[in-house]
C-alpha positions, 0 to 999 in steps of 0.5 A: 499499500502506497501512501496516498492509499494510506491517507484514503483510509486514514481521512475516512476513519477520521471523518468517522470520529468527527474530525472537522473539514479544517483539521483534514485539510491541514492534514491533507497539506502535511500529507501533500509535503510528506509525499512531495520529500519522500515519494508515493513510497510504499508505506513498508519502505518508510523508515525511522531514519527516512522520517527523520531526514525529512523532519530534519530538513523542515526544521531548518524553516520551521518553528518548533511549534510548527515542526511539532505539528508536522511530527504529530501527523506523522505518528498519527498517520503511521499509528493508524497504519500500524493499529490497522495492520498495514504495516507490522512495525510503526517507524514513527514511534521514537519521534520526539517533538522539540522542545517548546517554551511554555508561551503564557496566554495574552489577555484584554484587560477591562480597559481595552474591552471597554474601548472595544465595546464603545467602537462598535457601530452595529448591533451584530459587532456588539453581540458577537463581541459580547458572546465571545467575551462571555463564553470563551467559545473558539471561533469555529464553535461561534461559526456553527452556531445556530439560534435554536442552540441558545437557551434564553432562560438560562442564558446559555447555548450548546456548542460543538467543540473540537471532535463533534464534543458538545458542551453547554457554555454561558453568557451574561445578561448583558450579552443576552440583551445585545443578542436579542437586539441583534436578532430582532433587527435581522431580515433574514430566515438564516438559522445561524446565530450570526450571519454576514448578509444572509449566509452564516458568518464564516470563520475568517469574517471573525477575526476581521471584524475584530481587528475592524473594531480594534483598529476603531478603538486605536487598541495597542493590543492585538485583538483576535478571537483567541485572545477573548477565549484567554480573557475568559480564562483569566476572568474566571481565575481572578474570580477564583474558579478552579481549574478543572471547572475552567477546563470543563468551560473551555472544553479542553480534553486535557488538564495540562492544556488549562494548566498554563492558564494557572500563570495568568494570575501572576502575569495579569498582576504585571500587566496591570502594574506596567499599564498603570505604574 
């Protein structure tokens, strides 16, 4: 079996598991680069040394985080091949990811959020801003959200997270008010919570809208969707929420993913000191 044939089986398996189109598209690009370098080899010919040579060449132009993504894909692909008995041994078993410096998540302080709110010129901008700020949702989760997913009485929503895992998130009363104002102003029949014209909002339209708000408000901070998620985690920490609760609210599968947010307490104090002293 050649690599391209293995990919077709692998992709089918991941679709069944509920992997998103964007992830599969990224994986397909990774495979294309692997085949371009090694050729469309029979998978039995792929050795640990061949994979190491391929990744060593990539390391010259990739940052450790990007190289780590590439290594994780290669390991996942050949783990699948081994588990499905397409190869008798896994050549990627001893591949290790590069060591990376732990990055402290960046967040917005309250002053930044107020400037963004003042900069809103449309009901959609304000509703989207309030929803991102009060729920900590991923941009892909917001993109897939429908009006029927909202529970107005509880101020909550059911979102589809990574791997099609559902979780309940909550929003503030202020967010509820702006969402209702926005929905009342719409003339379309689209079921999506947020729309562009009459079509569901696309993933790339959200960072563009936030960038526009930041420019309008003359914010020095870099404003992007994930920064609201990090700010959300920071707010929960500031208010004494335990990490396991934050893990559930963010939809993190591993507790280790949430652990990095524990560093935000000290970093937030330093940021406020630098800003105001």
